N, C-alpha and C positions, 0 to 999 in steps of 0.2 A: 131280451136276452136273459136267461135265468142263470143262477149261480153255477150250474153245471157248465154252461158255456163260458162264463167269466173266468173260472179257475185256470183253464189252459193259458189264457191271455195274461192273467196275473202271474202265473208260473213263468211265462216267457219274460215278463218284466223283471221278475225276481232273478232269473238266470242272467239277464243282461247286466244287472247290478252286482250280483254275487260273484260273477266270474269276469269282471272287467280287467283290462290291462293295468290300470292303476292299482287295483286290489292285488293282482298277481305280483306286480313289481314291489309291493309292500313286503312280500315274502321273499322275493329274489331280486334284491335291489341291483340296478344296473351300475356299472362303473361310471363315476363322474369325476371331473377335475376338481382339485381342491379349490376352496373359495366359495363365494356366493354363486348360487345357481337358482334362479327363480323357478325353473321347471322342476328341479329336484325338490325344492321346498314346497311346491304346489302338490306334488304327487301324494304325500300322506293325507293332505286335506281332501283331495278328490277321492282317494281310496276310502277315507272315513265316511264321506258323504254317500258313496256307493254302498258301503256296508250298512249304514243306517237306513237307507232307502230299502235295501234288501230285507232288513229286519221288519220294517213297517209293512212291506208287502207280504212277508211270511205271516205276520199276525193277521192281516186281512184275509189271506187264503184260509188259514185255520179257522178264523171266526166265521167264515162263510161256508164252513163244512168241507172245504177242499183239503187236498194233501199236497204238500210241497214236494216237487219232484227232485230227483237227484240230478246233479250237474257237476261237470268238471271244467277246469280251465281249458280253453282251446289248446290243442297240442302245439300249434305254431308258436305259442308263447315260450315254450321250452327252448327254442332256438334264439330267443332274444334276451334271456336273463343275464347273460354274460357279456352283452354288448354295451358300448358306451351310451350314456344318455344323449350325447351329441347325435348319435345315429338314430336313437329312438324318438327324438323330438317329433320328427315328421310322422312316424308311425303312431305316436300318441294322438296327434291331431286327426289322422285318418281314422284311427280306431274310434275316437269319440264321435266323429262325423257319422260313421256307420251305425254306431249305437243310437245316436240321435234319430236317425232315419227309422231304425227298428222301433224305437219308443213311439215315434209319430204313428207308425202303423198300428201299434197297440192302442194308442189313444183313439184312433179312428174306429176301432172295433168295440169300444166300451161305452157308447153313448147312452145305453139304457140302464146302466148301473151307476147311479150318481156317485156313490162313495168310491168305487173302483175308478171311475172316470176322473174324479177329482185328484186322486193320488197319482194316476197316470199323467195327468196334465202337470202336476207338480214335478214329477220325475222328468218330464220333457223340459220344463223351464230350467230345472237344475242342469240337465244335460246341455242345453243351449248355453248356459252360463259357463259351464266347464269347457265347452268347445271354444267359446270366445277367449277365455282365459288362456287356454293352451295355445291357441292360434297366435295370440298376441305375445305370449312369453317365448314361443318357439321362433317367431319371426326375426328378432334381432340376430340370433345366432345364424339363421339361414341366410340372412342378408350379408352377414360378415363372413360367410363361407364355412360356418361351423357345422 
């Protein structure tokens, strides 16, 4: 696979990270109850990880002679920014699970580009970690009926 073939996959990975739900919620924070909330506290960390990975992917795209594509947040996010975090907990887990599957598809398409495959595998590992964290943090509220 040459760089012309790799750049669309890298752009897809970039978009997955650049326009994630945690990044969006960093701009349009959901309503949350007062007090400690581990999901609310985790969102800025996950959003920062996504932005950092997007920056790294952007650098790789440009270094390999590609162009970073334009992308916008999914329109469906606009219906969620004024909802409570209690409602969004399940959505965050679902969204992360979908993004993890998309990243896995990208990883499978990059075997002949060692540098691109390495960063894609790193992105997948990070996505799995975020998924597990969100799943665990959201579970107590779901079990309590929240």
